[in-house]
C-alpha positions in Angstrom: 0.0 0.0 0.0 2.8 2.4 0.9 4.4 1.7 -2.5 1.2 2.5 -4.3 0.7 5.8 -2.4 4.3 6.7 -3.1 3.8 6.1 -6.9 0.6 8.1 -6.9 2.3 10.9 -5.1 5.3 10.8 -7.5 2.9 10.8 -10.5 1.0 13.9 -9.1 4.3 15.7 -8.4 5.6 15.0 -11.9 2.3 16.2 -13.5 2.2 19.4 -11.4 5.8 20.2 -12.3 5.3 19.6 -16.0 2.1 21.7 -16.0 3.8 24.6 -14.2 6.7 24.4 -16.6 4.5 24.8 -19.6 2.4 27.6 -18.0 5.2 30.1 -17.4 4.4 32.4 -20.3 6.8 34.0 -22.7 10.6 34.0 -22.3 12.4 37.4 -22.1 13.9 38.6 -25.4 17.1 40.5 -25.9 18.6 42.5 -28.8 22.3 43.5 -28.6 23.7 45.6 -31.5 27.0 47.5 -31.9 28.5 49.9 -34.4 32.0 51.4 -34.8 31.9 55.1 -35.5 34.9 57.2 -36.8 34.4 60.0 -34.2 35.7 60.6 -30.7 33.7 59.0 -27.9 32.9 62.4 -26.3 31.3 63.6 -29.6 29.2 60.5 -30.0 28.3 60.5 -26.2 27.1 64.1 -26.6 24.5 62.9 -29.2 23.4 59.8 -27.3 23.1 61.3 -23.8 20.9 64.2 -25.0 17.7 62.5 -23.9 15.5 65.3 -25.3 16.9 65.3 -28.8 16.8 61.8 -30.2 15.4 63.1 -33.5 18.9 64.5 -34.1 20.2 61.0 -34.8 17.3 58.5 -35.1 15.6 58.6 -38.5 12.3 57.3 -37.3 11.9 60.1 -34.7 10.5 63.4 -35.8 10.2 65.1 -32.4 11.2 64.6 -28.8 9.3 66.2 -26.0 11.1 66.2 -22.6 9.1 66.4 -19.4 10.1 66.3 -15.7 7.7 64.7 -13.2 9.2 65.1 -9.7 12.7 63.5 -9.8 11.9 61.5 -13.0 12.6 62.6 -16.6 10.4 61.4 -19.4 10.5 61.8 -23.2 7.7 61.4 -25.7 9.1 60.4 -29.1 6.9 61.2 -32.0 7.5 58.8 -34.9 7.3 59.5 -38.6 4.2 57.3 -38.9 2.5 59.4 -36.2 2.8 56.9 -33.3 4.4 57.8 -30.0 6.6 56.2 -27.5 6.8 57.4 -23.8 10.2 56.6 -22.2 11.6 57.1 -18.7 15.2 57.9 -18.1 16.6 55.6 -15.5 20.2 56.9 -15.4 22.9 58.7 -17.4 26.4 57.9 -16.3 28.9 60.5 -17.6 32.0 58.5 -16.5 30.9 55.3 -18.2 29.1 57.1 -21.1 26.0 54.9 -20.5 22.4 55.9 -20.6 19.6 53.6 -19.3 15.9 54.0 -20.1 12.6 52.1 -20.2 9.5 52.3 -22.3 6.4 53.3 -20.2 3.9 53.1 -23.1 4.2 52.8 -26.9 2.8 51.6 -30.2 5.5 48.9 -30.4 4.4 45.2 -30.2 6.2 44.5 -26.9 6.1 45.1 -23.2 8.5 45.5 -20.2 11.2 47.1 -22.3 14.4 48.2 -20.6 17.5 49.3 -22.5 20.9 51.0 -22.3 23.2 52.6 -24.8 26.9 52.8 -24.0 29.7 54.6 -25.9 33.2 53.3 -25.5 36.6 54.1 -27.0 37.1 52.3 -30.3 40.0 50.0 -31.3 41.7 52.8 -33.2 42.4 56.5 -32.4 39.4 58.8 -33.0 37.0 55.8 -33.0 34.0 54.9 -30.8 32.0 51.8 -30.3 28.4 52.2 -29.5 26.4 49.3 -28.0 22.6 49.3 -27.7 21.1 46.5 -25.7 17.4 46.0 -25.0 15.4 43.4 -23.0 11.7 43.0 -23.3 8.8 40.6 -23.8 6.4 40.1 -26.7 3.1 41.9 -26.3 1.0 38.8 -25.7 2.1 37.4 -22.3 -0.1 34.3 -22.1 0.5 30.9 -23.6 -0.4 29.9 -27.1 -2.3 30.5 -29.3 -0.5 33.8 -29.8 -2.5 36.4 -31.8 -0.8 37.6 -35.0 1.5 40.5 -34.5 2.0 39.9 -30.8 4.6 37.1 -31.0 8.3 37.0 -30.3 9.3 37.4 -33.9 7.2 40.6 -34.4 8.7 42.1 -31.2 12.3 41.1 -32.2 11.8 42.5 -35.7 10.6 45.8 -34.4 13.5 46.3 -32.0 16.1 45.1 -34.6 14.7 47.6 -37.1 14.8 50.4 -34.6 18.4 49.6 -33.5 19.7 49.0 -37.0 18.3 52.3 -38.4 19.3 54.2 -35.3 22.9 53.0 -35.1 23.4 53.5 -38.9 22.1 57.1 -38.7 24.0 57.8 -35.5 27.2 56.8 -37.3 26.3 59.0 -40.3 25.5 62.0 -38.1 28.5 61.7 -35.9 31.0 61.1 -38.7 29.6 63.9 -40.9 29.2 66.7 -38.3 32.3 68.7 -37.5 
């Protein structure tokens, strides 16, 4: 009888573990992109750290509105297609040339987005390396079936497109401006 009860208990435990493992929801996603820019780090950092002027270097942004709420700094990015993204500045570290921010609300197909951009000295004199890293979840947080446009691939494609366009234009702006 004890063996039968032990087997039943083991079976229930295994079932519960496998059910909880399949019911955890989406996995976190990450995009990590870098670019080398033929410009001094201080020059590139001046563009990146200017939280209120992302339109100076990101081609998808037409306007940036900066707003203080207590100790917190927010920016509303207006996109070329008319959509908006509200972001909160988490920190700007002058010594490490690193800015951290999060998305509060947006038109993007994702949620819980946190990111940083860091500018470092490049491999050669007069060069910079810029790294942009974001962590987030797809928009749909429940288990399948996942509605179209709310899946991992859609979220990853959106951020990859934003980072690729932004870093390419940051390079162009920093290398062309004197």
